[in-house]
N, C-alpha and C positions, 0 to 999 in steps of 0.2 A: 409678373416679374416678380422678382427674388433680389432684396437690399439693392432697386435700384440695376441688377444685369438682366440680362434677358436671359430668359430661356433658350438650351440650346435646341436648336429648331433642325429642318434639314428639306432638300429642296431636291424632289425627284422630275424626271423626266419620263412621262410614259408615251406609248403610243395608245389609241382606245380600245384594240382589241387586246392589249397585255395589262386591262385594272382586274383588279383580283374584286370580288365577291367583296371584301374588307373596302378596299379606295372604293369603290360603288355606294358600301353602306355608309362610309364616310363623305364621302362628297354629296350623297343624296342628303345627311344629318346639317352639314356646312348651307345647301341652296337652302333648304328648305324652314331654316331657323333665320334665313334672311327674308324669303321671300313665301312665306305661309299665305299670302292672297292668291298665289299664282297657280294651287294644287301643288300635291305631289311633283318633286322634281321629277323626268323622266333622261336617262343617258342617250336616248337614240330621238328626241325631240324635245331638249330640256326648255321648260315651257313653252310649246309652240316653235321658239328660233331654232336655228340650222347646228347639229350635232358637231364635237370635235374630233379631228384623228388625233390631234397629239395633247398631253394636261399638264402643265405644271403645278405640281404640289407644294405646300410648306405646310409641313409636319411641325407640332410640341408634341415631345412623346408621344410619337403614335398617331396623334389626333389630328386628322385635316385642315388645319388652322384660315388654311388661302389657295385659290387655285386661280388659273391664267390656262384659257384653252384656245385651239384654234384649229382651224381646217382650211384646207387647201382647196381651193378652186379658179377655175380659168372664168375673170367675168369679163364685161365688154366699156371700156373709158370710150367715148366717142367712136372713131372709128377703127379703133385698137383690140385687141385680147389680152389680157392680163393677166398671167398668174399671179397668183395672191393669198396670202393666208387670211383667215377673216376670223377677228379674235372676238371672243366673246366669255361669258362666266368672268370674269373679272372679280375677285372678289377677297376678303378677309374678313375672319370670324371677328365679330364685337368684341371680341377681350382679347384679340391681338393685334389692333388698332392701333396705330402708333410706334409702330417697330419697326417700321419700314419694307415690311415684306411683300405689301405692294408694286415699291420699286424694285426689289431683287425679282420678285417672280414675271413682271416683266422685261428685263433683263435678260433672264433665263429662256424667256419667251421667243425675247428678238433671236438670241443664239441660239434656240431649238429651232428657228425658221431658216436660218443660213446653213445651219447642221442637216436638217433633216427634208429638207424640200427645195426643188426651184421654184422660186417666190424671189419677185421683186419686188413688194411692199406687202407689209401689212396692212389690216385697213378694219377698224371697227368703226362704230355707231355708241356714242353716249348723249347722258343729259350734259348741258352745258356746266352745272358745279363742277364736274369732277375735267373739263379741258386741261386746265390749270395743270392736271396731276399726271395726264397725260404729256404733255407739251416738255415738263420736266423729266419724264425718261425720254424724252427724242425724237417725239412725233410732230408732225406739222397739219394743221387743222385746214383741210380743202372746204369748197362750196360748191358745191353740183346739186343739181337732181339726181335721185338715184331711185332706181325701178326696184322691185325684190316681190320676193311670194310673204304677205303677210304670215302672222300664229296660227292664222284659222283657215289658209292657203290660198287666200285673194290673194288678186294683183295690187299692189301698193304705190303709188307713185309719190313721195316726198320733195317737195320740191323745196331749191336751196335755201339754207337756211341754219338747219337744224344740224349740229356739231357731226365731220366727218374725219376723225383725225385719220393719217398716214403714216406709214414708219419706211424708211429707203432701205432696203434690205439688200441690193443688189448693189455695187460700187454704182456712182455716177448716175443713179436710176432717174428720172424724172418722171413725174403725174403728166398722164395727157390730158387735154382738155377737152369736154365735152363728158352730155351726160350718164349717167352709172346704171351699168343694167348689171345686177347683183346675179338675175341667170337662177335663183332657188330663193333660199330664206335667207335674210339677214342671223350675224350670229349674236 
């Protein structure tokens, strides 16, 4: 910040295949600065989680300071198959926090889900401490048993309890009842 003003920033929405080497380098630096204990960030399997089809990035003076990624997938909820945008990699660099980039990135992510894919919902898993942030961005917490593939490639069953926020993307959609099978890794 300079004199109480936010530095000029930009937001970009890029398909994964359109990321440049400079973009990948900026994302690697952003993630590795935050998650040093997990090793080096890999864009094809970020820390063992599912990769993203779309990246929403915030930049200040060209430097990547924030990111939200999502990948389209069909999952099973109860007896229904749903097309969702699995969201992950929600991160703002320590020196850019408090500037509302997180909320802005989540808004751009929701719009990109509407514009770029035919999905009914956004879907993510998170820590309890950040649920209020996602709720302030229009997401709703649900409770369900969730099956997925873990970071090491093993089957994982998570009993109801940990936060699962969802965002209605298609008009008037309602989340169905039942257990969730992500049919792959979480984001």
